[in-house]
PDB file of N, CA, C and O in Angstrom:
ATOM      1  N   UNK A   1       1.608  -4.137  28.620  1.00  0.00           N
ATOM      2  CA  UNK A   1       0.696  -3.581  27.639  1.00  0.00           C
ATOM      3  C   UNK A   1       0.708  -2.064  27.788  1.00  0.00           C
ATOM      4  O   UNK A   1       0.701  -1.530  28.897  1.00  0.00           O
ATOM      5  N   UNK A   2       0.727  -1.397  26.663  1.00  0.00           N
ATOM      6  CA  UNK A   2       0.727   0.063  26.690  1.00  0.00           C
ATOM      7  C   UNK A   2      -0.578   0.606  26.103  1.00  0.00           C
ATOM      8  O   UNK A   2      -1.373  -0.136  25.526  1.00  0.00           O
ATOM      9  N   UNK A   3      -0.776   1.886  26.260  1.00  0.00           N
ATOM     10  CA  UNK A   3      -2.004   2.534  25.775  1.00  0.00           C
ATOM     11  C   UNK A   3      -2.132   2.395  24.261  1.00  0.00           C
ATOM     12  O   UNK A   3      -3.241   2.281  23.739  1.00  0.00           O
ATOM     13  N   UNK A   4      -1.007   2.405  23.559  1.00  0.00           N
ATOM     14  CA  UNK A   4      -1.035   2.259  22.101  1.00  0.00           C
ATOM     15  C   UNK A   4      -1.700   0.935  21.710  1.00  0.00           C
ATOM     16  O   UNK A   4      -2.483   0.889  20.761  1.00  0.00           O
ATOM     17  N   UNK A   5      -1.389  -0.132  22.437  1.00  0.00           N
ATOM     18  CA  UNK A   5      -1.985  -1.438  22.158  1.00  0.00           C
ATOM     19  C   UNK A   5      -3.475  -1.431  22.473  1.00  0.00           C
ATOM     20  O   UNK A   5      -4.272  -2.000  21.726  1.00  0.00           O
ATOM     21  N   UNK A   6      -3.852  -0.794  23.566  1.00  0.00           N
ATOM     22  CA  UNK A   6      -5.270  -0.704  23.931  1.00  0.00           C
ATOM     23  C   UNK A   6      -6.027   0.074  22.856  1.00  0.00           C
ATOM     24  O   UNK A   6      -7.139  -0.303  22.486  1.00  0.00           O
ATOM     25  N   UNK A   7      -5.432   1.156  22.355  1.00  0.00           N
ATOM     26  CA  UNK A   7      -6.050   1.934  21.267  1.00  0.00           C
ATOM     27  C   UNK A   7      -6.227   1.068  20.026  1.00  0.00           C
ATOM     28  O   UNK A   7      -7.257   1.141  19.356  1.00  0.00           O
ATOM     29  N   UNK A   8      -5.216   0.240  19.718  1.00  0.00           N
ATOM     30  CA  UNK A   8      -5.268  -0.632  18.544  1.00  0.00           C
ATOM     31  C   UNK A   8      -6.411  -1.639  18.686  1.00  0.00           C
ATOM     32  O   UNK A   8      -7.178  -1.851  17.747  1.00  0.00           O
ATOM     33  N   UNK A   9      -6.519  -2.256  19.863  1.00  0.00           N
ATOM     34  CA  UNK A   9      -7.597  -3.216  20.105  1.00  0.00           C
ATOM     35  C   UNK A   9      -8.955  -2.526  19.990  1.00  0.00           C
ATOM     36  O   UNK A   9      -9.877  -3.069  19.380  1.00  0.00           O
ATOM     37  N   UNK A  10      -9.081  -1.351  20.564  1.00  0.00           N
ATOM     38  CA  UNK A  10     -10.336  -0.596  20.476  1.00  0.00           C
ATOM     39  C   UNK A  10     -10.663  -0.262  19.026  1.00  0.00           C
ATOM     40  O   UNK A  10     -11.816  -0.351  18.605  1.00  0.00           O
ATOM     41  N   UNK A  11      -9.647   0.121  18.269  1.00  0.00           N
ATOM     42  CA  UNK A  11      -9.844   0.448  16.859  1.00  0.00           C
ATOM     43  C   UNK A  11     -10.309  -0.776  16.079  1.00  0.00           C
ATOM     44  O   UNK A  11     -11.225  -0.686  15.261  1.00  0.00           O
ATOM     45  N   UNK A  12      -9.677  -1.920  16.332  1.00  0.00           N
ATOM     46  CA  UNK A  12     -10.070  -3.152  15.643  1.00  0.00           C
ATOM     47  C   UNK A  12     -11.503  -3.546  15.983  1.00  0.00           C
ATOM     48  O   UNK A  12     -12.211  -4.122  15.156  1.00  0.00           O
ATOM     49  N   UNK A  13     -11.923  -3.232  17.207  1.00  0.00           N
ATOM     50  CA  UNK A  13     -13.289  -3.528  17.635  1.00  0.00           C
ATOM     51  C   UNK A  13     -14.256  -2.412  17.238  1.00  0.00           C
ATOM     52  O   UNK A  13     -15.448  -2.471  17.541  1.00  0.00           O
ATOM     53  N   UNK A  14     -13.725  -1.399  16.560  1.00  0.00           N
ATOM     54  CA  UNK A  14     -14.522  -0.247  16.123  1.00  0.00           C
ATOM     55  C   UNK A  14     -15.171   0.466  17.307  1.00  0.00           C
ATOM     56  O   UNK A  14     -16.335   0.862  17.253  1.00  0.00           O
ATOM     57  N   UNK A  15     -14.379   0.622  18.392  1.00  0.00           N
ATOM     58  CA  UNK A  15     -14.849   1.329  19.578  1.00  0.00           C
ATOM     59  C   UNK A  15     -14.138   2.662  19.698  1.00  0.00           C
ATOM     60  O   UNK A  15     -12.918   2.736  19.548  1.00  0.00           O
ATOM     61  N   UNK A  16     -14.893   3.712  19.966  1.00  0.00           N
ATOM     62  CA  UNK A  16     -14.297   5.018  20.227  1.00  0.00           C
ATOM     63  C   UNK A  16     -14.177   5.167  21.731  1.00  0.00           C
ATOM     64  O   UNK A  16     -15.168   5.072  22.456  1.00  0.00           O
ATOM     65  N   UNK A  17     -12.957   5.401  22.197  1.00  0.00           N
ATOM     66  CA  UNK A  17     -12.728   5.518  23.635  1.00  0.00           C
ATOM     67  C   UNK A  17     -11.979   6.790  23.952  1.00  0.00           C
ATOM     68  O   UNK A  17     -11.087   7.214  23.217  1.00  0.00           O
ATOM     69  N   UNK A  18     -12.362   7.388  25.062  1.00  0.00           N
ATOM     70  CA  UNK A  18     -11.639   8.563  25.551  1.00  0.00           C
ATOM     71  C   UNK A  18     -10.337   8.088  26.193  1.00  0.00           C
ATOM     72  O   UNK A  18     -10.155   6.896  26.442  1.00  0.00           O
ATOM     73  N   UNK A  19      -9.440   9.029  26.457  1.00  0.00           N
ATOM     74  CA  UNK A  19      -8.178   8.682  27.124  1.00  0.00           C
ATOM     75  C   UNK A  19      -8.455   8.072  28.498  1.00  0.00           C
ATOM     76  O   UNK A  19      -7.758   7.153  28.929  1.00  0.00           O
ATOM     77  N   UNK A  20      -9.471   8.589  29.175  1.00  0.00           N
ATOM     78  CA  UNK A  20      -9.842   8.061  30.494  1.00  0.00           C
ATOM     79  C   UNK A  20     -10.295   6.603  30.390  1.00  0.00           C
ATOM     80  O   UNK A  20      -9.918   5.766  31.211  1.00  0.00           O
ATOM     81  N   UNK A  21     -11.107   6.309  29.370  1.00  0.00           N
ATOM     82  CA  UNK A  21     -11.573   4.936  29.176  1.00  0.00           C
ATOM     83  C   UNK A  21     -10.418   4.013  28.824  1.00  0.00           C
ATOM     84  O   UNK A  21     -10.365   2.878  29.297  1.00  0.00           O
ATOM     85  N   UNK A  22      -9.493   4.489  27.998  1.00  0.00           N
ATOM     86  CA  UNK A  22      -8.331   3.676  27.640  1.00  0.00           C
ATOM     87  C   UNK A  22      -7.536   3.311  28.888  1.00  0.00           C
ATOM     88  O   UNK A  22      -7.111   2.166  29.048  1.00  0.00           O
ATOM     89  N   UNK A  23      -7.337   4.283  29.767  1.00  0.00           N
ATOM     90  CA  UNK A  23      -6.603   4.031  31.015  1.00  0.00           C
ATOM     91  C   UNK A  23      -7.358   3.042  31.909  1.00  0.00           C
ATOM     92  O   UNK A  23      -6.752   2.195  32.566  1.00  0.00           O
ATOM     93  N   UNK A  24      -8.687   3.164  31.922  1.00  0.00           N
ATOM     94  CA  UNK A  24      -9.495   2.294  32.775  1.00  0.00           C
ATOM     95  C   UNK A  24      -9.487   0.851  32.261  1.00  0.00           C
ATOM     96  O   UNK A  24      -9.462  -0.088  33.056  1.00  0.00           O
ATOM     97  N   UNK A  25      -9.509   0.672  30.932  1.00  0.00           N
ATOM     98  CA  UNK A  25      -9.582  -0.673  30.368  1.00  0.00           C
ATOM     99  C   UNK A  25      -8.219  -1.348  30.235  1.00  0.00           C
ATOM    100  O   UNK A  25      -8.148  -2.566  30.065  1.00  0.00           O
ATOM    101  N   UNK A  26      -7.148  -0.581  30.310  1.00  0.00           N
ATOM    102  CA  UNK A  26      -5.804  -1.146  30.173  1.00  0.00           C
ATOM    103  C   UNK A  26      -5.543  -2.259  31.185  1.00  0.00           C
ATOM    104  O   UNK A  26      -5.152  -3.352  30.773  1.00  0.00           O
ATOM    105  N   UNK A  27      -5.740  -2.039  32.504  1.00  0.00           N
ATOM    106  CA  UNK A  27      -5.489  -3.129  33.453  1.00  0.00           C
ATOM    107  C   UNK A  27      -6.449  -4.310  33.275  1.00  0.00           C
ATOM    108  O   UNK A  27      -6.080  -5.458  33.520  1.00  0.00           O
ATOM    109  N   UNK A  28      -7.672  -4.023  32.851  1.00  0.00           N
ATOM    110  CA  UNK A  28      -8.628  -5.109  32.628  1.00  0.00           C
ATOM    111  C   UNK A  28      -8.166  -5.996  31.479  1.00  0.00           C
ATOM    112  O   UNK A  28      -8.243  -7.221  31.564  1.00  0.00           O
ATOM    113  N   UNK A  29      -7.687  -5.378  30.410  1.00  0.00           N
ATOM    114  CA  UNK A  29      -7.188  -6.130  29.267  1.00  0.00           C
ATOM    115  C   UNK A  29      -5.937  -6.922  29.647  1.00  0.00           C
ATOM    116  O   UNK A  29      -5.755  -8.056  29.204  1.00  0.00           O
ATOM    117  N   UNK A  30      -5.085  -6.323  30.464  1.00  0.00           N
ATOM    118  CA  UNK A  30      -3.893  -7.033  30.945  1.00  0.00           C
ATOM    119  C   UNK A  30      -4.293  -8.274  31.741  1.00  0.00           C
ATOM    120  O   UNK A  30      -3.696  -9.337  31.571  1.00  0.00           O
ATOM    121  N   UNK A  31      -5.297  -8.146  32.607  1.00  0.00           N
ATOM    122  CA  UNK A  31      -5.762  -9.286  33.403  1.00  0.00           C
ATOM    123  C   UNK A  31      -6.337 -10.389  32.528  1.00  0.00           C
ATOM    124  O   UNK A  31      -6.115 -11.571  32.790  1.00  0.00           O
ATOM    125  N   UNK A  32      -7.064 -10.015  31.503  1.00  0.00           N
ATOM    126  CA  UNK A  32      -7.627 -11.004  30.580  1.00  0.00           C
ATOM    127  C   UNK A  32      -6.504 -11.770  29.898  1.00  0.00           C
ATOM    128  O   UNK A  32      -6.557 -12.996  29.802  1.00  0.00           O
ATOM    129  N   UNK A  33      -5.494 -11.059  29.426  1.00  0.00           N
ATOM    130  CA  UNK A  33      -4.381 -11.718  28.748  1.00  0.00           C
ATOM    131  C   UNK A  33      -3.596 -12.619  29.698  1.00  0.00           C
ATOM    132  O   UNK A  33      -3.142 -13.689  29.293  1.00  0.00           O
ATOM    133  N   UNK A  34      -3.429 -12.205  30.951  1.00  0.00           N
ATOM    134  CA  UNK A  34      -2.754 -13.054  31.945  1.00  0.00           C
ATOM    135  C   UNK A  34      -3.543 -14.339  32.168  1.00  0.00           C
ATOM    136  O   UNK A  34      -2.963 -15.419  32.278  1.00  0.00           O
ATOM    137  N   UNK A  35      -4.862 -14.218  32.235  1.00  0.00           N
ATOM    138  CA  UNK A  35      -5.700 -15.392  32.438  1.00  0.00           C
ATOM    139  C   UNK A  35      -5.588 -16.343  31.251  1.00  0.00           C
ATOM    140  O   UNK A  35      -5.503 -17.556  31.439  1.00  0.00           O
ATOM    141  N   UNK A  36      -5.587 -15.811  30.040  1.00  0.00           N
ATOM    142  CA  UNK A  36      -5.454 -16.643  28.844  1.00  0.00           C
ATOM    143  C   UNK A  36      -4.102 -17.356  28.856  1.00  0.00           C
ATOM    144  O   UNK A  36      -4.018 -18.523  28.471  1.00  0.00           O
ATOM    145  N   UNK A  37      -3.051 -16.673  29.289  1.00  0.00           N
ATOM    146  CA  UNK A  37      -1.737 -17.306  29.405  1.00  0.00           C
ATOM    147  C   UNK A  37      -1.783 -18.456  30.404  1.00  0.00           C
ATOM    148  O   UNK A  37      -1.189 -19.508  30.164  1.00  0.00           O
ATOM    149  N   UNK A  38      -2.485 -18.267  31.526  1.00  0.00           N
ATOM    150  CA  UNK A  38      -2.621 -19.341  32.511  1.00  0.00           C
ATOM    151  C   UNK A  38      -3.343 -20.543  31.915  1.00  0.00           C
ATOM    152  O   UNK A  38      -2.966 -21.685  32.179  1.00  0.00           O
ATOM    153  N   UNK A  39      -4.362 -20.301  31.125  1.00  0.00           N
ATOM    154  CA  UNK A  39      -5.089 -21.402  30.496  1.00  0.00           C
ATOM    155  C   UNK A  39      -4.176 -22.194  29.569  1.00  0.00           C
ATOM    156  O   UNK A  39      -4.292 -23.416  29.471  1.00  0.00           O
ATOM    157  N   UNK A  40      -3.269 -21.501  28.890  1.00  0.00           N
ATOM    158  CA  UNK A  40      -2.334 -22.165  27.988  1.00  0.00           C
ATOM    159  C   UNK A  40      -1.349 -23.062  28.714  1.00  0.00           C
ATOM    160  O   UNK A  40      -0.772 -23.963  28.104  1.00  0.00           O
ATOM    161  N   UNK A  41      -1.145 -22.836  30.001  1.00  0.00           N
ATOM    162  CA  UNK A  41      -0.201 -23.629  30.791  1.00  0.00           C
ATOM    163  C   UNK A  41      -0.830 -24.898  31.361  1.00  0.00           C
ATOM    164  O   UNK A  41      -0.113 -25.757  31.874  1.00  0.00           O
ATOM    165  N   UNK A  42      -2.141 -25.033  31.285  1.00  0.00           N
ATOM    166  CA  UNK A  42      -2.826 -26.194  31.849  1.00  0.00           C
ATOM    167  C   UNK A  42      -2.550 -27.418  30.981  1.00  0.00           C
ATOM    168  O   UNK A  42      -2.689 -27.368  29.759  1.00  0.00           O
ATOM    169  N   UNK A  43      -2.154 -28.529  31.633  1.00  0.00           N
ATOM    170  CA  UNK A  43      -1.887 -29.781  30.925  1.00  0.00           C
ATOM    171  C   UNK A  43      -3.216 -30.482  30.646  1.00  0.00           C
ATOM    172  O   UNK A  43      -3.879 -30.956  31.568  1.00  0.00           O
ATOM    173  N   UNK A  44      -3.596 -30.544  29.387  1.00  0.00           N
ATOM    174  CA  UNK A  44      -4.859 -31.175  28.995  1.00  0.00           C
ATOM    175  C   UNK A  44      -4.636 -32.410  28.138  1.00  0.00           C
ATOM    176  O   UNK A  44      -5.556 -32.878  27.467  1.00  0.00           O
ATOM    177  N   UNK A  45      -3.413 -32.941  28.157  1.00  0.00           N
ATOM    178  CA  UNK A  45      -3.092 -34.088  27.302  1.00  0.00           C
ATOM    179  C   UNK A  45      -3.983 -35.298  27.571  1.00  0.00           C
ATOM    180  O   UNK A  45      -4.405 -35.965  26.626  1.00  0.00           O
ATOM    181  N   UNK A  46      -4.273 -35.591  28.819  1.00  0.00           N
ATOM    182  CA  UNK A  46      -5.064 -36.780  29.159  1.00  0.00           C
ATOM    183  C   UNK A  46      -6.493 -36.442  29.553  1.00  0.00           C
ATOM    184  O   UNK A  46      -7.139 -37.207  30.269  1.00  0.00           O
ATOM    185  N   UNK A  47      -6.981 -35.316  29.096  1.00  0.00           N
ATOM    186  CA  UNK A  47      -8.341 -34.893  29.418  1.00  0.00           C
ATOM    187  C   UNK A  47      -9.214 -35.086  28.188  1.00  0.00           C
ATOM    188  O   UNK A  47      -8.911 -34.590  27.103  1.00  0.00           O
ATOM    189  N   UNK A  48     -10.304 -35.819  28.385  1.00  0.00           N
ATOM    190  CA  UNK A  48     -11.223 -36.067  27.277  1.00  0.00           C
ATOM    191  C   UNK A  48     -12.015 -34.792  26.977  1.00  0.00           C
ATOM    192  O   UNK A  48     -12.493 -34.133  27.901  1.00  0.00           O
ATOM    193  N   UNK A  49     -12.159 -34.442  25.706  1.00  0.00           N
ATOM    194  CA  UNK A  49     -12.931 -33.238  25.356  1.00  0.00           C
ATOM    195  C   UNK A  49     -14.362 -33.334  25.899  1.00  0.00           C
ATOM    196  O   UNK A  49     -14.964 -34.408  25.911  1.00  0.00           O
ATOM    197  N   UNK A  50     -14.880 -32.215  26.337  1.00  0.00           N
ATOM    198  CA  UNK A  50     -16.199 -32.171  26.942  1.00  0.00           C
ATOM    199  C   UNK A  50     -17.013 -31.061  26.290  1.00  0.00           C
ATOM    200  O   UNK A  50     -16.572 -29.914  26.225  1.00  0.00           O
ATOM    201  N   UNK A  51     -18.193 -31.406  25.812  1.00  0.00           N
ATOM    202  CA  UNK A  51     -19.054 -30.409  25.191  1.00  0.00           C
ATOM    203  C   UNK A  51     -20.071 -29.864  26.181  1.00  0.00           C
ATOM    204  O   UNK A  51     -20.495 -28.713  26.074  1.00  0.00           O
ATOM    205  N   UNK A  52     -20.463 -30.693  27.147  1.00  0.00           N
ATOM    206  CA  UNK A  52     -21.464 -30.273  28.114  1.00  0.00           C
ATOM    207  C   UNK A  52     -21.237 -31.033  29.418  1.00  0.00           C
ATOM    208  O   UNK A  52     -21.008 -32.242  29.398  1.00  0.00           O
ATOM    209  N   UNK A  53     -21.297 -30.347  30.532  1.00  0.00           N
ATOM    210  CA  UNK A  53     -21.066 -30.986  31.827  1.00  0.00           C
ATOM    211  C   UNK A  53     -22.157 -32.000  32.134  1.00  0.00           C
ATOM    212  O   UNK A  53     -21.871 -33.081  32.649  1.00  0.00           O
ATOM    213  N   UNK A  54     -23.385 -31.668  31.829  1.00  0.00           N
ATOM    214  CA  UNK A  54     -24.518 -32.553  32.068  1.00  0.00           C
ATOM    215  C   UNK A  54     -24.949 -33.121  30.723  1.00  0.00           C
ATOM    216  O   UNK A  54     -25.018 -32.400  29.728  1.00  0.00           O
ATOM    217  N   UNK A  55     -25.238 -34.412  30.699  1.00  0.00           N
ATOM    218  CA  UNK A  55     -25.653 -35.049  29.447  1.00  0.00           C
ATOM    219  C   UNK A  55     -27.102 -34.662  29.137  1.00  0.00           C
ATOM    220  O   UNK A  55     -28.046 -35.352  29.522  1.00  0.00           O
ATOM    221  N   UNK A  56     -27.245 -33.554  28.441  1.00  0.00           N
ATOM    222  CA  UNK A  56     -28.569 -33.022  28.120  1.00  0.00           C
ATOM    223  C   UNK A  56     -28.832 -33.222  26.631  1.00  0.00           C
ATOM    224  O   UNK A  56     -27.965 -32.978  25.792  1.00  0.00           O
ATOM    225  N   UNK A  57     -30.016 -33.658  26.331  1.00  0.00           N
ATOM    226  CA  UNK A  57     -30.436 -33.790  24.939  1.00  0.00           C
ATOM    227  C   UNK A  57     -31.324 -32.597  24.595  1.00  0.00           C
ATOM    228  O   UNK A  57     -32.236 -32.250  25.345  1.00  0.00           O
ATOM    229  N   UNK A  58     -31.049 -31.987  23.473  1.00  0.00           N
ATOM    230  CA  UNK A  58     -31.854 -30.842  23.050  1.00  0.00           C
ATOM    231  C   UNK A  58     -33.186 -31.317  22.493  1.00  0.00           C
ATOM    232  O   UNK A  58     -33.267 -32.327  21.794  1.00  0.00           O
ATOM    233  N   UNK A  59     -34.219 -30.567  22.816  1.00  0.00           N
ATOM    234  CA  UNK A  59     -35.521 -30.872  22.241  1.00  0.00           C
ATOM    235  C   UNK A  59     -35.542 -30.374  20.804  1.00  0.00           C
ATOM    236  O   UNK A  59     -35.115 -29.254  20.522  1.00  0.00           O
ATOM    237  N   UNK A  60     -36.030 -31.193  19.914  1.00  0.00           N
ATOM    238  CA  UNK A  60     -36.101 -30.808  18.510  1.00  0.00           C
ATOM    239  C   UNK A  60     -37.378 -30.025  18.254  1.00  0.00           C
ATOM    240  O   UNK A  60     -38.383 -30.199  18.943  1.00  0.00           O
ATOM    241  N   UNK A  61     -37.319 -29.172  17.264  1.00  0.00           N
ATOM    242  CA  UNK A  61     -38.486 -28.396  16.860  1.00  0.00           C
ATOM    243  C   UNK A  61     -38.510 -28.346  15.341  1.00  0.00           C
ATOM    244  O   UNK A  61     -37.526 -28.689  14.684  1.00  0.00           O
ATOM    245  N   UNK A  62     -39.604 -27.929  14.803  1.00  0.00           N
ATOM    246  CA  UNK A  62     -39.697 -27.759  13.361  1.00  0.00           C
ATOM    247  C   UNK A  62     -38.723 -26.679  12.912  1.00  0.00           C
ATOM    248  O   UNK A  62     -38.561 -25.665  13.592  1.00  0.00           O
ATOM    249  N   UNK A  63     -38.093 -26.886  11.803  1.00  0.00           N
ATOM    250  CA  UNK A  63     -37.128 -25.924  11.274  1.00  0.00           C
ATOM    251  C   UNK A  63     -37.842 -24.997  10.296  1.00  0.00           C
ATOM    252  O   UNK A  63     -37.704 -25.123   9.080  1.00  0.00           O
ATOM    253  N   UNK A  64     -38.606 -24.066  10.854  1.00  0.00           N
ATOM    254  CA  UNK A  64     -39.359 -23.120  10.044  1.00  0.00           C
ATOM    255  C   UNK A  64     -38.551 -21.843   9.868  1.00  0.00           C
ATOM    256  O   UNK A  64     -38.066 -21.268  10.843  1.00  0.00           O
ATOM    257  N   UNK A  65     -38.409 -21.405   8.635  1.00  0.00           N
ATOM    258  CA  UNK A  65     -37.673 -20.182   8.344  1.00  0.00           C
ATOM    259  C   UNK A  65     -38.612 -18.994   8.504  1.00  0.00           C
ATOM    260  O   UNK A  65     -39.668 -18.932   7.874  1.00  0.00           O
ATOM    261  N   UNK A  66     -38.211 -18.040   9.365  1.00  0.00           N
ATOM    262  CA  UNK A  66     -38.985 -16.816   9.551  1.00  0.00           C
ATOM    263  C   UNK A  66     -38.017 -15.642   9.617  1.00  0.00           C
ATOM    264  O   UNK A  66     -36.806 -15.831   9.733  1.00  0.00           O
ATOM    265  N   UNK A  67     -38.545 -14.456   9.544  1.00  0.00           N
ATOM    266  CA  UNK A  67     -37.692 -13.269   9.681  1.00  0.00           C
ATOM    267  C   UNK A  67     -37.625 -12.816  11.136  1.00  0.00           C
ATOM    268  O   UNK A  67     -37.005 -11.798  11.443  1.00  0.00           O
ATOM    269  N   UNK A  68     -38.254 -13.561  12.022  1.00  0.00           N
ATOM    270  CA  UNK A  68     -38.238 -13.209  13.435  1.00  0.00           C
ATOM    271  C   UNK A  68     -39.315 -12.207  13.806  1.00  0.00           C
ATOM    272  O   UNK A  68     -39.631 -12.033  14.983  1.00  0.00           O
ATOM    273  N   UNK A  69     -39.876 -11.551  12.809  1.00  0.00           N
ATOM    274  CA  UNK A  69     -40.957 -10.612  13.052  1.00  0.00           C
ATOM    275  C   UNK A  69     -40.529  -9.277  13.638  1.00  0.00           C
ATOM    276  O   UNK A  69     -41.375  -8.461  14.003  1.00  0.00           O
ATOM    277  N   UNK A  70     -39.225  -9.044  13.733  1.00  0.00           N
ATOM    278  CA  UNK A  70     -38.770  -7.794  14.350  1.00  0.00           C
ATOM    279  C   UNK A  70     -37.732  -7.079  13.485  1.00  0.00           C
ATOM    280  O   UNK A  70     -36.947  -6.278  13.993  1.00  0.00           O
ATOM    281  N   UNK A  71     -37.726  -7.364  12.194  1.00  0.00           N
ATOM    282  CA  UNK A  71     -36.713  -6.769  11.318  1.00  0.00           C
ATOM    283  C   UNK A  71     -36.715  -5.244  11.392  1.00  0.00           C
ATOM    284  O   UNK A  71     -35.650  -4.631  11.468  1.00  0.00           O
ATOM    285  N   UNK A  72     -37.878  -4.632  11.371  1.00  0.00           N
ATOM    286  CA  UNK A  72     -37.943  -3.162  11.413  1.00  0.00           C
ATOM    287  C   UNK A  72     -37.435  -2.625  12.751  1.00  0.00           C
ATOM    288  O   UNK A  72     -36.786  -1.580  12.799  1.00  0.00           O
ATOM    289  N   UNK A  73     -37.734  -3.346  13.844  1.00  0.00           N
ATOM    290  CA  UNK A  73     -37.239  -2.927  15.163  1.00  0.00           C
ATOM    291  C   UNK A  73     -35.718  -2.999  15.215  1.00  0.00           C
ATOM    292  O   UNK A  73     -35.067  -2.106  15.758  1.00  0.00           O
ATOM    293  N   UNK A  74     -35.156  -4.059  14.652  1.00  0.00           N
ATOM    294  CA  UNK A  74     -33.700  -4.219  14.646  1.00  0.00           C
ATOM    295  C   UNK A  74     -33.062  -3.128  13.799  1.00  0.00           C
ATOM    296  O   UNK A  74     -32.084  -2.508  14.217  1.00  0.00           O
ATOM    297  N   UNK A  75     -33.604  -2.893  12.618  1.00  0.00           N
ATOM    298  CA  UNK A  75     -33.038  -1.881  11.725  1.00  0.00           C
ATOM    299  C   UNK A  75     -33.199  -0.467  12.275  1.00  0.00           C
ATOM    300  O   UNK A  75     -32.494   0.447  11.846  1.00  0.00           O
ATOM    301  N   UNK A  76     -34.107  -0.280  13.209  1.00  0.00           N
ATOM    302  CA  UNK A  76     -34.268   1.039  13.827  1.00  0.00           C
ATOM    303  C   UNK A  76     -33.016   1.423  14.613  1.00  0.00           C
ATOM    304  O   UNK A  76     -32.786   2.606  14.865  1.00  0.00           O
ATOM    305  N   UNK A  77     -32.206   0.438  15.003  1.00  0.00           N
ATOM    306  CA  UNK A  77     -30.968   0.691  15.742  1.00  0.00           C
ATOM    307  C   UNK A  77     -29.777   0.938  14.825  1.00  0.00           C
ATOM    308  O   UNK A  77     -28.699   1.294  15.300  1.00  0.00           O
ATOM    309  N   UNK A  78     -29.953   0.756  13.538  1.00  0.00           N
ATOM    310  CA  UNK A  78     -28.837   0.903  12.600  1.00  0.00           C
ATOM    311  C   UNK A  78     -28.516   2.378  12.389  1.00  0.00           C
ATOM    312  O   UNK A  78     -29.419   3.187  12.179  1.00  0.00           O
ATOM    313  N   UNK A  79     -27.214   2.735  12.446  1.00  0.00           N
ATOM    314  CA  UNK A  79     -26.845   4.116  12.150  1.00  0.00           C
ATOM    315  C   UNK A  79     -27.205   4.481  10.710  1.00  0.00           C
ATOM    316  O   UNK A  79     -27.623   5.601  10.417  1.00  0.00           O
ATOM    317  N   UNK A  80     -27.027   3.494   9.817  1.00  0.00           N
ATOM    318  CA  UNK A  80     -27.417   3.669   8.416  1.00  0.00           C
ATOM    319  C   UNK A  80     -28.016   2.362   7.929  1.00  0.00           C
ATOM    320  O   UNK A  80     -27.628   1.281   8.371  1.00  0.00           O
ATOM    321  N   UNK A  81     -28.971   2.478   7.007  1.00  0.00           N
ATOM    322  CA  UNK A  81     -29.650   1.303   6.477  1.00  0.00           C
ATOM    323  C   UNK A  81     -29.622   1.380   4.957  1.00  0.00           C
ATOM    324  O   UNK A  81     -29.779   2.454   4.377  1.00  0.00           O
ATOM    325  N   UNK A  82     -29.420   0.236   4.319  1.00  0.00           N
ATOM    326  CA  UNK A  82     -29.402   0.175   2.862  1.00  0.00           C
ATOM    327  C   UNK A  82     -30.142  -1.080   2.432  1.00  0.00           C
ATOM    328  O   UNK A  82     -29.672  -2.191   2.673  1.00  0.00           O
ATOM    329  N   UNK A  83     -31.282  -0.915   1.804  1.00  0.00           N
ATOM    330  CA  UNK A  83     -32.096  -2.019   1.304  1.00  0.00           C
ATOM    331  C   UNK A  83     -32.355  -3.075   2.377  1.00  0.00           C
ATOM    332  O   UNK A  83     -32.117  -4.261   2.151  1.00  0.00           O
ATOM    333  N   UNK A  84     -32.831  -2.655   3.520  1.00  0.00           N
ATOM    334  CA  UNK A  84     -33.169  -3.535   4.648  1.00  0.00           C
ATOM    335  C   UNK A  84     -31.971  -4.261   5.256  1.00  0.00           C
ATOM    336  O   UNK A  84     -32.128  -5.337   5.834  1.00  0.00           O
ATOM    337  N   UNK A  85     -30.772  -3.680   5.131  1.00  0.00           N
ATOM    338  CA  UNK A  85     -29.569  -4.220   5.753  1.00  0.00           C
ATOM    339  C   UNK A  85     -28.860  -3.101   6.504  1.00  0.00           C
ATOM    340  O   UNK A  85     -29.037  -1.924   6.188  1.00  0.00           O
ATOM    341  N   UNK A  86     -28.056  -3.469   7.502  1.00  0.00           N
ATOM    342  CA  UNK A  86     -27.188  -2.502   8.159  1.00  0.00           C
ATOM    343  C   UNK A  86     -26.138  -2.065   7.153  1.00  0.00           C
ATOM    344  O   UNK A  86     -25.517  -2.912   6.512  1.00  0.00           O
ATOM    345  N   UNK A  87     -25.925  -0.771   6.999  1.00  0.00           N
ATOM    346  CA  UNK A  87     -24.856  -0.250   6.144  1.00  0.00           C
ATOM    347  C   UNK A  87     -23.683   0.083   7.060  1.00  0.00           C
ATOM    348  O   UNK A  87     -23.813   0.880   7.989  1.00  0.00           O
ATOM    349  N   UNK A  88     -22.533  -0.537   6.785  1.00  0.00           N
ATOM    350  CA  UNK A  88     -21.344  -0.329   7.622  1.00  0.00           C
ATOM    351  C   UNK A  88     -20.171   0.069   6.743  1.00  0.00           C
ATOM    352  O   UNK A  88     -20.160  -0.230   5.549  1.00  0.00           O
ATOM    353  N   UNK A  89     -19.179   0.743   7.325  1.00  0.00           N
ATOM    354  CA  UNK A  89     -18.004   1.115   6.541  1.00  0.00           C
ATOM    355  C   UNK A  89     -17.228  -0.126   6.113  1.00  0.00           C
ATOM    356  O   UNK A  89     -17.190  -1.123   6.834  1.00  0.00           O
ATOM    357  N   UNK A  90     -16.618  -0.058   4.951  1.00  0.00           N
ATOM    358  CA  UNK A  90     -15.794  -1.157   4.456  1.00  0.00           C
ATOM    359  C   UNK A  90     -14.561  -1.273   5.340  1.00  0.00           C
ATOM    360  O   UNK A  90     -13.868  -0.281   5.572  1.00  0.00           O
ATOM    361  N   UNK A  91     -14.278  -2.486   5.841  1.00  0.00           N
ATOM    362  CA  UNK A  91     -13.131  -2.671   6.731  1.00  0.00           C
ATOM    363  C   UNK A  91     -12.086  -3.617   6.145  1.00  0.00           C
ATOM    364  O   UNK A  91     -10.986  -3.719   6.688  1.00  0.00           O
ATOM    365  N   UNK A  92     -12.401  -4.309   5.057  1.00  0.00           N
ATOM    366  CA  UNK A  92     -11.464  -5.243   4.428  1.00  0.00           C
ATOM    367  C   UNK A  92     -11.314  -4.859   2.965  1.00  0.00           C
ATOM    368  O   UNK A  92     -12.297  -4.617   2.264  1.00  0.00           O
ATOM    369  N   UNK A  93     -10.089  -4.810   2.528  1.00  0.00           N
ATOM    370  CA  UNK A  93      -9.844  -4.493   1.117  1.00  0.00           C
ATOM    371  C   UNK A  93      -9.984  -5.735   0.261  1.00  0.00           C
ATOM    372  O   UNK A  93      -9.815  -5.668  -0.956  1.00  0.00           O
TER     373      UNK A  93
END
């Protein structure tokens, strides 16, 4: 993996990184990709899919629709706001 690839990944994630940060994250990203490659080598043909290690049943609750009561607090973190929504740059044509 080269710095150009790390820059591309950062760009896709909309992260601004200094050259120092790119150098620091390069080996970490390489390790993540190596681990994913190892996972791909595991033989799972005779392994039954598992959703949860412990057989836990979720407690049901009323399905009440609310705004969470913190919309203004959440929008306070938005760099830009438009009609009570986060305003973000267009990324897909």
